[in-house]
C-alpha positions as CSV (number, residue, x, y, z in Angstrom):
1,M,0.0,0.0,0.0
2,T,1.3,3.4,-0.9
3,L,0.7,6.7,0.7
4,P,-1.3,9.3,-1.2
5,F,0.7,12.2,-2.6
6,L,-0.5,14.7,-0.1
7,P,1.4,17.3,1.9
8,G,3.3,15.6,4.7
9,N,3.3,12.1,3.2
10,S,5.9,12.6,0.5
11,P,9.6,12.2,1.6
12,N,11.8,15.2,1.2
13,K,14.9,14.3,-0.7
14,Q,16.7,17.5,0.3
15,L,16.3,16.8,4.0
16,G,19.8,16.5,5.6
17,K,21.6,17.5,2.4
18,E,24.4,20.1,2.8
19,R,26.0,20.3,-0.6
20,F,24.2,22.3,-3.3
21,H,27.0,23.3,-5.7
22,K,26.5,23.3,-9.4
23,S,28.7,21.8,-12.1
24,Q,29.9,23.9,-15.1
25,H,28.4,22.2,-18.2
26,F,28.7,25.1,-20.7
27,E,31.7,27.1,-21.8
28,Y,32.3,29.7,-24.5
29,Y,34.4,28.8,-27.5
30,N,34.9,31.6,-30.1
31,Q,32.0,33.5,-28.5
32,F,29.6,30.5,-28.9
33,P,28.2,28.5,-25.9
34,M,29.0,24.9,-26.2
35,L,28.4,21.8,-24.0
36,A,31.7,21.0,-22.4
37,G,30.9,18.8,-19.4
38,S,28.6,16.0,-20.5
39,E,29.9,13.6,-17.9
40,K,29.6,16.1,-15.0
41,P,26.9,15.5,-12.3
42,G,24.1,17.8,-11.4
43,I,23.4,19.8,-8.2
44,G,25.2,18.5,-5.2
45,G,27.1,15.9,-7.1
46,E,24.0,13.8,-7.9
47,P,23.7,12.3,-11.5
48,L,21.2,13.7,-13.9
49,V,18.3,11.8,-15.3
50,G,19.6,9.1,-17.5
51,Q,23.2,10.0,-16.9
52,T,25.8,7.3,-16.1
53,I,29.0,8.6,-14.6
54,K,32.1,6.6,-15.4
55,P,34.5,5.9,-12.5
56,K,37.7,8.0,-12.6
57,Y,40.0,5.3,-11.3
58,S,39.8,1.5,-11.4
59,V,40.1,0.6,-7.7
60,Y,38.7,2.6,-4.8
61,P,40.4,1.6,-1.5
62,K,38.2,1.5,1.5
63,G,39.6,1.7,5.0
64,Q,38.0,1.0,8.3
65,G,35.7,3.8,9.3
66,S,36.3,6.2,6.4
67,E,37.3,6.0,2.8
68,L,40.9,6.9,1.8
69,P,41.7,8.6,-1.5
70,S,43.7,6.5,-4.0
71,W,46.7,9.0,-4.0
72,I,47.1,8.2,-0.3
73,A,46.4,4.5,-0.2
74,F,48.5,3.6,-3.3
75,D,51.2,6.2,-2.9
76,K,54.5,4.9,-4.5
77,Q,52.9,1.5,-5.4
78,A,53.1,0.2,-8.9
79,L,52.5,-3.1,-10.7
80,C,55.4,-4.3,-12.8
81,F,54.9,-6.6,-15.9
82,E,57.4,-8.0,-18.3
83,A,56.3,-7.9,-21.9
84,F,57.6,-7.8,-25.5
85,F,56.4,-6.6,-28.9
86,Q,57.4,-7.6,-32.4
87,E,58.5,-4.9,-34.8
88,A,58.8,-5.6,-38.6
89,V,62.0,-4.7,-40.4
90,P,61.1,-4.5,-44.1
91,E,64.3,-3.1,-45.6
92,A,67.0,-5.1,-43.8
93,Q,68.9,-7.9,-45.3
94,D,69.9,-9.8,-42.1
95,E,66.6,-9.6,-40.3
96,T,62.9,-9.4,-41.0
97,Y,61.6,-8.6,-37.6
98,R,62.8,-7.7,-34.1
99,I,61.7,-8.9,-30.7
100,R,61.9,-5.9,-28.3
101,R,61.6,-6.5,-24.6
102,C,60.2,-4.0,-22.2
103,K,58.6,-3.5,-18.8
104,I,55.1,-2.1,-18.2
105,Y,54.5,-0.2,-15.0
106,F,50.9,0.4,-13.9
107,Y,50.7,3.1,-11.1
108,L,47.7,2.4,-8.8
109,E,47.3,6.0,-7.6
110,D,46.1,7.4,-10.9
111,D,45.9,4.4,-13.3
112,T,48.8,5.7,-15.5
113,I,50.8,3.3,-17.6
114,Q,54.6,3.6,-18.3
115,V,56.4,1.5,-20.8
116,V,60.2,1.3,-20.3
117,E,62.6,-0.4,-22.7
118,P,66.1,-1.1,-21.5
119,E,68.9,0.5,-23.6
120,Y,71.4,-1.7,-25.4
121,K,74.7,-0.5,-26.7
122,N,75.1,0.1,-30.4
123,S,71.5,-0.9,-31.2
124,G,70.7,2.1,-33.3
125,I,67.1,2.2,-31.9
126,P,65.8,5.0,-29.8
127,Q,65.0,3.3,-26.5
128,G,64.0,4.3,-22.9
129,T,60.5,5.4,-22.1
130,P,58.3,5.9,-25.2
131,F,55.2,7.0,-23.2
132,G,53.8,7.2,-19.7
133,Q,50.2,8.3,-19.2
134,R,46.6,7.0,-19.0
135,I,45.7,5.0,-22.1
136,H,42.3,4.4,-23.6
137,D,41.1,0.9,-24.1
138,T,40.8,0.1,-27.8
139,R,37.5,-1.7,-27.3
140,P,34.2,0.1,-27.9
141,T,33.7,0.8,-24.2
142,D,35.9,3.9,-24.6
143,N,37.3,3.5,-21.0
144,F,40.7,3.8,-19.7
145,Y,42.8,0.8,-18.9
146,H,42.5,-0.2,-15.2
147,V,44.0,-2.9,-13.0
148,Y,41.5,-5.6,-14.0
149,H,42.6,-5.4,-17.7
150,F,46.1,-6.8,-16.8
151,N,47.0,-10.5,-16.7
152,I,49.9,-12.7,-17.7
153,N,50.1,-14.4,-21.1
154,Q,47.7,-12.0,-22.8
155,Q,48.0,-9.3,-25.4
156,M,47.4,-5.6,-24.9
157,V,47.2,-2.8,-27.6
158,L,48.9,0.4,-26.4
159,Y,49.1,3.1,-29.1
160,S,48.8,0.7,-32.0
161,R,51.5,-1.6,-30.6
162,T,50.6,-5.1,-29.5
163,F,52.3,-6.0,-26.3
164,T,52.4,-9.6,-25.0
165,V,52.6,-9.7,-21.2
166,T,54.8,-12.6,-20.2
167,N,55.4,-12.4,-16.4
168,C,55.2,-10.1,-13.4
169,D,57.0,-9.6,-10.1
170,S,56.0,-11.0,-6.7
171,F,54.3,-7.8,-5.5
172,T,52.1,-7.6,-8.6
173,Q,51.2,-11.3,-8.2
174,N,50.2,-10.9,-4.6
175,F,48.2,-7.7,-5.3
176,L,46.2,-9.2,-8.2
177,S,45.5,-12.4,-6.2
178,K,44.1,-10.3,-3.3
179,L,41.8,-8.6,-5.8
180,G,40.5,-11.9,-7.0
181,V,42.3,-11.9,-10.4
182,R,43.2,-15.4,-11.5
183,L,46.7,-15.2,-13.1
184,N,47.6,-17.2,-16.1
185,N,50.8,-19.2,-16.5
186,P,53.9,-17.2,-17.5
187,A,54.7,-17.1,-21.2
188,S,58.1,-17.4,-22.9
189,V,59.8,-14.7,-25.0
190,P,60.7,-15.8,-28.5
191,D,64.3,-15.4,-29.6
192,D,65.4,-12.4,-31.6
193,P,67.3,-13.7,-34.7
194,Y,69.4,-10.7,-35.1
195,S,70.5,-10.6,-31.4
196,K,71.3,-14.2,-31.6
197,H,73.4,-13.6,-34.7
198,R,75.3,-10.8,-33.0
199,E,76.1,-12.9,-30.0
200,E,77.6,-15.7,-32.2
201,I,79.8,-13.1,-34.0
202,E,81.0,-11.7,-30.6
203,K,81.9,-15.1,-29.3
204,S,83.9,-15.9,-32.4
205,M,85.9,-12.6,-32.1
206,K,89.0,-12.7,-29.9
207,P,91.1,-9.7,-29.3
208,L,94.8,-9.8,-30.1
209,R,95.7,-8.2,-26.7
210,P,93.1,-9.5,-24.2
211,Y,93.0,-7.5,-21.0
212,E,92.7,-9.4,-17.8
213,R,91.8,-7.5,-14.7
214,C,92.7,-8.8,-11.2
215,D,90.7,-6.6,-8.8
216,T,92.4,-6.5,-5.3
217,L,91.1,-3.1,-4.2
218,K,88.5,-4.6,-1.9
219,Q,91.1,-6.8,-0.1
220,F,93.3,-3.7,0.2
221,L,90.6,-1.5,1.7
222,D,89.4,-4.2,4.1
223,H,92.8,-5.2,5.4
224,D,95.1,-2.2,5.0
225,R,97.6,-2.0,7.8
226,D,96.5,-5.4,9.2
227,V,99.5,-7.6,9.7
228,L,99.8,-11.0,11.2
229,R,102.9,-11.5,13.4
230,F,104.4,-15.0,14.0
231,N,107.5,-16.0,16.0
232,C,109.5,-18.5,14.0
233,L,112.6,-20.7,14.4
234,W,115.2,-21.7,11.8
235,D,117.2,-24.6,13.0
236,D,120.6,-24.3,11.2
237,T,122.5,-26.7,13.4
238,E,123.1,-29.2,10.6
239,N,125.5,-26.9,8.9
240,V,129.0,-26.0,10.1
241,F,128.9,-23.3,12.7
242,G,125.1,-23.2,12.5
243,D,122.8,-22.6,15.4
244,Q,119.1,-21.9,16.1
245,R,118.0,-18.5,14.8
246,E,114.9,-16.7,15.9
247,L,112.8,-15.0,13.2
248,L,109.7,-12.7,13.0
249,L,107.4,-13.4,10.1
250,H,105.0,-10.6,9.1
251,Y,102.0,-11.6,6.9
252,Y,100.3,-8.6,5.2
253,L,96.6,-9.3,4.7
254,A,96.3,-6.4,2.2
255,D,98.2,-8.2,-0.6
256,D,99.2,-11.7,0.8
257,T,102.9,-10.8,1.0
258,I,105.4,-12.0,3.6
259,E,108.3,-10.3,5.3
260,I,110.8,-12.0,7.6
261,L,113.0,-10.2,10.2
262,E,115.8,-11.8,12.2
263,V,115.9,-11.3,16.0
264,I,119.6,-10.7,16.8
265,S,120.4,-10.8,20.5
266,P,123.0,-8.5,22.0
267,N,126.6,-9.7,21.9
268,S,125.7,-12.5,19.5
269,G,128.6,-11.7,17.1
270,R,126.2,-11.3,14.1
271,D,125.9,-8.2,12.0
272,T,122.6,-6.4,12.1
273,V,120.8,-6.6,8.8
274,P,117.6,-4.8,7.9
275,K,115.6,-7.8,6.7
276,F,116.0,-11.5,6.5
277,L,113.6,-11.7,3.6
278,R,112.2,-8.7,1.8
279,R,108.4,-8.3,1.4
280,G,106.9,-10.3,-1.4
281,K,104.9,-13.4,-2.2
282,L,106.5,-16.5,-0.9
283,P,106.2,-19.7,-3.1
284,K,105.6,-23.0,-1.5
285,H,107.7,-25.3,-3.6
286,S,110.7,-23.3,-4.7
287,A,114.3,-23.8,-3.4
288,Q,116.0,-21.3,-5.8
289,M,115.1,-17.8,-6.9
290,K,113.8,-17.5,-10.5
291,L,115.7,-15.4,-13.0
292,P,114.3,-12.0,-14.0
293,G,111.6,-12.5,-16.7
294,Q,111.2,-16.2,-16.1
295,I,107.9,-15.8,-14.2
296,T,105.5,-13.6,-16.1
297,D,101.7,-13.2,-16.1
298,R,101.4,-13.6,-19.9
299,T,103.5,-15.0,-22.8
300,V,104.5,-12.6,-25.6
301,L,104.5,-14.1,-29.1
302,N,106.5,-12.8,-32.0
303,V,104.1,-12.6,-34.9
304,F,106.5,-11.6,-37.7
305,A,109.8,-9.8,-37.8
306,P,110.9,-8.9,-41.4
307,T,113.9,-6.8,-41.9
308,S,112.0,-4.1,-43.8
309,Q,109.3,-3.6,-41.2
310,K,109.3,-3.2,-37.4
311,K,108.9,-6.1,-35.2
312,R,105.4,-6.8,-33.9
313,Y,104.3,-8.8,-31.0
314,M,101.0,-10.1,-29.5
315,L,100.0,-11.7,-26.2
316,D,99.3,-15.4,-26.0
317,S,95.6,-15.7,-25.1
318,L,95.9,-19.5,-24.6
319,K,98.7,-19.0,-21.9
320,T,100.8,-21.8,-23.3
321,G,104.0,-20.6,-21.6
322,A,102.6,-19.4,-18.3
323,V,104.3,-20.6,-15.1
324,H,101.8,-21.4,-12.3
325,D,103.3,-21.2,-8.9
326,E,101.5,-21.7,-5.5
327,F,102.1,-19.1,-2.8
328,Y,101.6,-19.2,0.9
329,K,98.3,-17.9,2.3
330,D,97.1,-17.2,5.8
331,C,95.5,-20.6,6.1
332,D,98.9,-22.3,5.7
333,L,100.4,-20.4,8.7
334,T,99.5,-22.3,11.8
335,L,101.4,-22.9,15.0
336,G,103.8,-25.8,14.6
337,S,103.7,-25.8,10.8
338,E,106.8,-25.6,8.6
339,V,107.4,-22.8,6.0
340,N,109.7,-23.3,3.1
341,V,111.6,-20.0,2.8
342,W,113.6,-20.7,-0.4
343,G,114.9,-24.0,0.9
344,R,115.2,-23.1,4.5
345,R,113.0,-25.0,7.0
346,V,111.3,-22.5,9.3
347,I,108.9,-23.6,12.1
348,V,106.1,-21.3,13.3
349,T,106.3,-21.3,17.1
350,D,104.0,-18.5,18.4
351,C,101.9,-15.5,17.4
352,D,100.6,-12.3,18.9
353,N,97.1,-11.5,20.3
354,F,95.9,-9.8,17.1
355,T,96.8,-12.9,15.0
356,K,95.0,-15.1,17.5
357,D,91.8,-13.0,17.3
358,Y,92.0,-13.1,13.5
359,Y,92.3,-16.9,13.3
360,R,89.6,-17.2,16.0
361,S,87.1,-15.1,14.0
362,K,87.9,-16.5,10.6
363,Y,88.8,-20.1,11.1
364,S,87.2,-20.8,14.5
365,I,90.5,-21.9,16.0
366,E,90.5,-21.6,19.8
367,D,93.7,-23.4,20.9
368,F,97.0,-21.8,20.2
369,P,99.7,-23.9,22.0
370,P,103.2,-22.4,21.6
371,V,106.1,-24.6,20.4
372,V,108.7,-24.8,23.1
373,Y,112.1,-25.1,21.5
374,K,114.6,-23.9,24.2
375,A,115.1,-24.4,27.9
376,P,113.9,-21.7,30.3
377,P,116.6,-19.2,31.2
378,A,118.5,-19.8,34.4
379,P,117.6,-17.6,37.3
380,K,119.9,-14.7,37.9
381,P,122.0,-14.9,41.0
382,P,120.9,-12.6,43.7
383,R,122.8,-9.3,44.0
384,V,124.0,-9.0,47.6
385,M,124.3,-5.4,48.6
386,P,126.9,-4.3,51.2
387,P,125.7,-3.1,54.6
388,Y,125.1,0.5,55.4
389,T,128.3,2.6,55.6
390,G,127.0,5.2,57.9
391,F,127.5,8.1,55.5
392,G,124.4,9.8,54.3
393,S,121.1,8.0,54.3
394,E,120.6,4.3,53.6
395,E,119.2,5.1,50.1
396,D,122.3,7.1,49.3
397,S,124.6,4.2,50.3
398,L,122.5,1.8,48.2
399,C,122.6,4.1,45.1
400,S,126.4,4.3,45.3
401,C,126.6,0.5,44.8
402,Q,124.3,0.3,41.8
403,G,126.4,2.2,39.3
404,L,129.8,3.8,38.7
405,L,128.3,7.2,38.7
406,P,126.3,7.7,41.9
407,K,122.8,9.1,41.5
408,P,120.5,10.6,44.1
409,P,117.7,8.3,45.2
410,Q,114.5,8.7,43.3
411,K,111.4,9.9,45.2
412,D,107.8,8.6,44.6
413,F,106.7,11.5,42.3
414,H,103.2,10.1,41.9
415,K,102.7,9.9,45.6
416,F,104.0,13.4,46.0
417,M,101.7,14.9,43.3
418,E,98.7,13.0,44.6
419,N,99.0,14.0,48.3
420,D,100.7,17.3,48.2
421,R,98.4,19.0,45.7
422,S,95.1,17.6,47.0
423,G,94.9,19.7,50.1
424,Q,95.6,16.7,52.4
425,S,99.3,17.2,52.9
426,N,99.7,16.3,56.6
427,Y,98.2,14.8,59.7
428,T,97.8,16.9,62.8
429,L,98.0,14.9,66.0
430,C,98.0,16.0,69.6
431,V,100.4,13.9,71.7
432,L,101.7,13.7,75.2
433,M,105.2,12.7,76.3
434,V,105.3,9.4,78.1
435,T,107.8,9.8,81.1
436,T,108.0,9.6,84.8
437,D,109.3,13.2,85.2
438,P,106.4,15.4,86.4
439,V,107.8,18.3,84.4
440,D,107.8,16.5,81.1
441,R,104.5,14.7,81.9
442,D,102.5,17.9,81.3
443,R,104.2,18.9,78.1
444,V,101.8,18.9,75.0
445,F,103.2,18.3,71.5
446,I,101.7,18.4,68.0
447,I,102.8,16.0,65.4
448,Y,102.6,16.8,61.7
449,F,102.7,13.8,59.4
450,Y,103.3,14.7,55.7
451,L,101.7,12.2,53.3
452,C,103.7,13.3,50.3
453,D,107.0,11.9,51.6
454,D,106.1,10.2,55.0
455,S,108.1,12.8,56.9
456,I,107.3,13.8,60.5
457,C,107.7,17.2,62.2
458,V,107.0,17.8,66.0
459,F,106.2,21.1,67.6
460,E,105.6,21.8,71.3
461,Q,102.9,24.2,72.5
462,P,104.4,26.9,74.8
463,Q,103.0,27.0,78.3
464,K,103.4,29.9,80.7
465,N,105.6,29.5,83.8
466,S,106.5,25.9,82.8
467,G,110.3,26.6,82.5
468,V,110.3,24.9,79.0
469,L,110.6,26.8,75.7
470,G,108.1,25.8,73.1
471,G,108.5,25.7,69.3
472,K,110.1,23.1,67.0
473,F,111.0,19.9,68.9
474,L,111.9,17.7,65.9
475,K,112.7,18.9,62.4
476,R,110.9,17.5,59.4
477,G,112.2,14.1,58.2
478,R,111.4,10.4,58.1
479,V,111.7,8.7,61.5
480,K,112.9,5.1,61.9
481,K,111.0,2.6,64.0
482,P,112.9,1.7,67.2
483,G,114.7,-1.7,67.7
484,Q,116.4,-1.9,64.3
485,E,120.1,-2.6,63.6
486,L,122.0,0.4,62.3
487,F,124.5,-1.3,59.9
488,K,122.6,-3.9,57.9
489,I,121.9,-4.8,54.4
490,E,118.1,-4.3,54.3
491,L,116.6,-0.9,54.3
492,S,115.2,0.3,57.6
493,E,111.5,0.6,58.3
494,Y,110.1,4.1,58.9
495,Y,106.9,5.3,60.4
496,K,104.0,5.3,58.0
497,A,100.6,6.9,58.0
498,Q,99.0,3.6,59.3
499,D,101.2,3.7,62.4
500,L,99.7,7.0,63.7
501,Y,96.3,6.7,65.4
502,V,94.8,7.8,68.6
503,G,96.2,5.6,71.4
504,A,99.4,4.7,69.6
505,T,102.8,5.1,71.3
506,L,105.6,6.5,69.1
507,C,109.3,6.8,69.7
508,L,110.6,10.0,68.1
509,G,114.1,11.1,68.7
510,G,114.6,8.7,71.7
511,N,111.4,10.1,73.4
512,H,108.2,8.2,73.7
513,F,104.9,10.0,72.8
514,Q,101.4,8.8,73.2
515,V,98.8,10.1,70.7
516,L,95.8,11.7,72.5
517,D,93.7,13.3,69.7
518,A,93.7,14.4,66.1
519,D,92.0,17.3,64.2
520,E,88.9,17.0,62.1
521,C,90.7,16.9,58.8
522,T,92.8,13.9,59.9
523,F,89.7,12.0,61.0
524,N,87.9,12.8,57.8
525,Y,90.8,11.7,55.6
526,M,91.3,8.4,57.4
527,E,87.6,7.6,57.2
528,Q,87.5,8.5,53.5
529,H,90.4,6.2,52.8
530,A,89.3,3.4,55.1
531,E,90.8,0.7,52.9
532,E,94.3,2.1,53.6
533,F,93.7,2.7,57.4
534,P,92.3,-0.4,59.2
535,K,91.9,1.6,62.4
536,A,89.3,3.8,60.7
537,N,87.5,1.0,58.8
538,V,84.0,0.7,60.3
539,G,83.5,-2.7,58.7
540,N,86.5,-4.2,60.5
541,I,85.5,-2.6,63.8
542,L,81.9,-4.0,63.5
543,S,83.2,-7.5,62.7
544,K,85.2,-7.4,66.0
545,L,82.1,-6.4,67.9
546,R,80.1,-9.2,66.3
547,S,82.6,-11.7,67.7
548,I,81.5,-11.1,71.3
549,P,80.6,-14.3,73.1
550,E,76.9,-15.1,73.7
551,E,77.3,-14.9,77.5
552,K,78.1,-11.2,77.3
553,Q,75.1,-10.3,75.3
554,S,72.7,-10.2,78.3
555,E,75.2,-8.1,80.3
556,I,75.4,-5.6,77.4
557,R,71.6,-5.2,77.2
558,R,71.3,-4.7,80.9
559,F,74.0,-2.0,80.8
560,L,72.3,-0.3,77.9
561,T,69.0,-0.3,79.7
562,L,70.5,1.2,82.8
563,S,72.4,3.9,80.8
564,D,69.3,4.9,78.8
565,P,66.4,5.0,81.2
566,S,64.3,7.2,78.8
567,N,64.7,4.7,76.0
568,T,65.9,7.3,73.5
569,G,68.5,5.0,71.8
570,F,71.4,7.3,72.8
571,I,73.9,7.1,75.6
572,S,76.8,9.4,76.5
573,Y,80.2,9.0,75.0
574,E,81.9,8.2,78.2
575,S,79.5,5.4,79.0
576,F,79.9,4.1,75.4
577,R,83.7,4.2,75.7
578,G,83.6,2.4,79.0
579,L,81.3,-0.3,77.6
580,L,83.6,-1.0,74.6
581,T,86.8,-0.9,76.7
582,G,85.3,-3.5,79.1
583,L,84.2,-5.9,76.4
584,G,87.8,-7.1,75.8
585,C,87.4,-7.3,72.0
586,G,90.7,-5.6,71.3
587,L,89.5,-2.2,70.2
588,S,91.9,0.7,70.3
589,E,91.1,4.2,71.4
590,H,91.0,5.4,67.7
591,E,88.5,2.6,66.8
592,V,86.3,3.7,69.6
593,L,86.4,7.3,68.4
594,V,85.6,6.2,64.9
595,L,82.5,4.3,66.1
596,G,81.5,7.4,68.1
597,R,81.9,9.7,65.1
598,N,79.8,7.4,62.8
599,F,76.9,6.7,65.2
600,S,76.8,10.0,67.2
601,E,74.4,12.9,67.3
602,R,76.3,16.0,66.3
603,K,74.9,19.3,67.3
604,Q,76.0,22.8,66.3
605,P,76.5,25.2,69.1
606,E,74.2,28.1,69.2
607,A,75.8,31.5,68.6
608,D,75.1,34.5,70.9
609,V,72.9,37.0,69.1
610,G,74.0,39.9,71.3
611,L,77.6,39.1,70.7
612,M,77.1,38.9,67.0
613,L,75.3,42.3,67.0
614,A,78.2,43.8,69.0
615,V,80.7,42.5,66.6
616,A,78.7,43.7,63.6
617,Q,78.4,47.2,65.2
618,D,82.2,47.2,65.8
619,F,82.7,46.5,62.0
620,L,80.3,49.2,61.0
621,K,81.8,51.7,63.5
622,K,85.3,51.1,62.2
623,K,84.1,51.6,58.6
624,H,82.1,54.8,59.5
625,F,78.9,53.5,58.1
626,V,75.9,55.8,59.0
627,E,73.4,55.2,56.2
628,F,70.8,53.6,58.4
629,P,68.0,56.2,57.6
630,D,68.5,55.6,53.9
631,M,68.3,51.8,54.4
632,D,65.1,52.3,56.5
633,R,63.5,54.2,53.6
634,A,64.6,51.5,51.1
635,F,63.1,48.8,53.2
636,T,59.9,50.7,53.6
637,Y,59.6,51.3,49.9
638,R,60.1,47.6,49.1
639,D,57.5,46.7,51.7
640,Q,54.4,47.2,49.6
641,H,52.0,45.6,52.1
642,K,53.4,47.7,55.0
643,S,53.8,44.6,57.2
644,G,57.3,45.4,58.5
645,R,58.7,42.2,57.0
646,L,60.6,41.4,53.8
647,S,62.0,38.2,52.4
648,T,65.5,37.1,53.1
649,K,66.5,37.5,49.4
650,E,65.2,41.1,49.3
651,T,66.8,42.0,52.6
652,R,70.2,40.7,51.4
653,T,69.8,42.6,48.1
654,I,69.2,45.9,49.9
655,C,72.2,45.3,52.1
656,K,74.4,44.6,49.1
657,A,73.0,47.7,47.4
658,F,74.2,50.0,50.3
659,H,77.5,48.1,50.5
660,L,77.0,47.1,54.1
661,P,80.7,46.5,55.3
662,L,80.0,43.2,57.0
663,P,81.6,39.8,56.3
664,E,79.4,37.5,54.2
665,K,79.3,34.8,56.8
666,L,78.5,37.2,59.7
667,L,75.7,38.9,57.6
668,G,74.2,35.5,56.7
669,G,74.3,34.5,60.4
670,L,72.5,37.7,61.5
671,L,69.8,37.3,58.8
672,S,69.2,33.7,59.9
673,K,68.7,34.8,63.5
674,F,66.2,37.5,62.6
675,A,64.3,35.3,60.1
676,E,61.0,33.7,60.8
677,G,60.4,31.3,58.0
678,D,61.4,33.1,54.9
679,E,60.6,36.7,56.2
680,I,62.8,39.1,58.2
681,D,61.7,41.9,60.6
682,Y,63.8,44.6,59.0
683,H,63.0,47.1,61.8
684,A,64.6,44.8,64.5
685,F,67.5,44.1,62.1
686,L,68.3,47.8,61.6
687,A,67.9,48.6,65.3
688,G,70.3,45.8,66.1
689,I,73.1,47.0,63.8
690,N,72.5,50.8,64.3
691,W,75.5,51.7,66.4
692,V,74.6,55.5,66.2
693,E,71.3,55.2,68.2
694,H,71.7,51.8,69.9
695,L,75.4,51.4,70.7
696,A,76.4,48.0,72.1
697,P,79.2,47.4,74.7
698,P,82.7,47.0,73.3
699,V,83.9,43.6,72.3
700,M,87.3,41.9,72.8
701,P,89.4,40.6,69.9
702,E,88.9,36.9,71.0
703,D,85.1,37.5,71.1
704,A,85.2,38.7,67.5
705,L,87.3,35.7,66.4
706,K,84.9,33.4,68.2
707,V,81.9,34.8,66.4
708,R,83.6,34.6,63.0
709,E,84.5,30.9,63.6
710,Q,80.9,30.0,64.8
711,S,79.3,31.8,61.8
712,G,81.9,30.4,59.3
713,R,81.9,26.7,59.9
714,R,80.1,24.1,61.9
715,T,81.9,22.6,64.9
716,Y,81.5,19.1,66.1
717,K,82.3,17.5,69.4
718,T,84.3,14.3,69.4
719,R,84.6,13.6,73.1
720,A,82.5,13.1,76.2
721,A,79.7,15.5,75.3
722,E,78.6,13.4,72.3
723,S,75.6,11.1,72.5
724,V,76.1,7.8,70.7
725,C,73.3,5.7,69.1
726,V,73.9,2.2,70.3
727,C,70.7,0.6,68.9
728,V,72.5,0.3,65.5
729,L,75.5,-1.4,67.0
730,F,74.0,-3.8,69.6
731,G,70.3,-3.9,68.6
């Protein structure tokens, strides 16, 4: 049942349509309107009544979701066919037709066809690309050739030439198979009679001077400067006054040539010659050198030599007089093999690492056992040095026995440059003299140990009303360890850096000293180089602690519980030291200090704000700085919110702008004291440093030095005031 043709019942075809463009069907030619676009659609691209629009291209690729244009889907894709066509030759005597081979390329993006004919030398025919465009089908359909018109073993007419398609490539075969085209079997190309005739003529022609090319450029470029090195032996003991002679064989991989050098030992009585065998190819089966001209690549034939004409020659293409000789290659040179060097029997005994890598990569040889041909050399008798003479140092006495011209002993220059220039040139140790004299018992000394040359220098601190002058006690030099014989053959042992640690006893100049303490730099250096100083190695110390017997574990836990009633995990250093000393695990005083330094809570002492302000006013008063009102106006101008506070960065910037004559470290310390978070109360800061209105009491020089040290660096305690974390050590 159909609906009546009434308003509201007929469907609107224009509903939802957005394109209403018109196609140009008429154009003016010589001022006359003519129909130019008969195949163009109507309004909006819809065909007219009775109009059939032919497709522009043969294949329309369709992707998932949306269609793709052919110039994107088939970009740089072409079908390749092999074909031939027959061309008649009416006016030639030797041929009546030609078979011309070509390739047909079909470009899928626009259905254009290109025919390419390969060029042949001396053909006399214009070859190359005769045409490349879209071609009309010769059938009445009047359409262009598309992809479905192509198949193997069929004929196609392209511009009045009949081409027979014989084969196609793999891409074309796969593409047509996916389109559903059933391909025919490949066809054969008939022989061209004239081309076959020319090939027979060329084969029968032989040049009088044939040119043979031996291309060795690739071998030269691949192996230039690559030389195999072998150690060889020539046993000449069979002859009179003959002996075993060592040789070096060099095999050049660039041109397969061999060079042999002779190893002449000192005082052997032989003259030094440049080479045993000059570089060249070495034949395998030759015992005598060939005469010049006896070995040639080609044979020269005398064609005729009349007296009235000049002599003429030609090369022998059959090589009747050529001498074939076999030369040594790299595959013939193996360890233990024999090489015939013009009648001399040379044995390959060993090779270098490069040669081993070459044979390992090319011939997969892994074992390279050397040939042992001589007994190992006898050991040299020991050189017994005379004992120390007493003149100069022991090194000077030893150098006087090593040569006719005595030379000064050489110093360890590498050790000197490494330790002297790195800023760690010496140790600083505080020691006390070990003696029963009550006067010497209270004397305090400082030992400097120089790492660059292991020398020691001792100074004594002056004390008031002690009756002993301070200053240099022992000049710089290396110090021998006590208990050694003076006149002996071996060199004496001197004190080293590992012998100096807290708790050690040293004998310097006949006096015994006990090391009490060291400075922070010495402790840091020993801990940074713990592999050289076992006393500062935390790993070794912890291993000693882990060797404590099980019966002492309960006593240690009970002691820790009593020493730490608040259960904070920290105890005082003195309790910690007494605990480690009573364990009996063999820890020295230095090792106890190292443990305390590694597991201690280090606090920085608080600086006195009033003293810092007094020192700052003293600096400003000496520099006559009175620009405090200007600084107040600058602070107020920068304070846009009128809060009386500015950031630390802005406050420092204003101080630098007015060239406030305070040391950088002192200024930073004052700003940190007046800072609350990231803001500073600049009114309080100006009032504190204003010596004109708020003058502080005068300061002493030692107070100024103390403030500068506290603001310049952090100080750590290393003695009884430290608290040590023992939960890490003993659980």
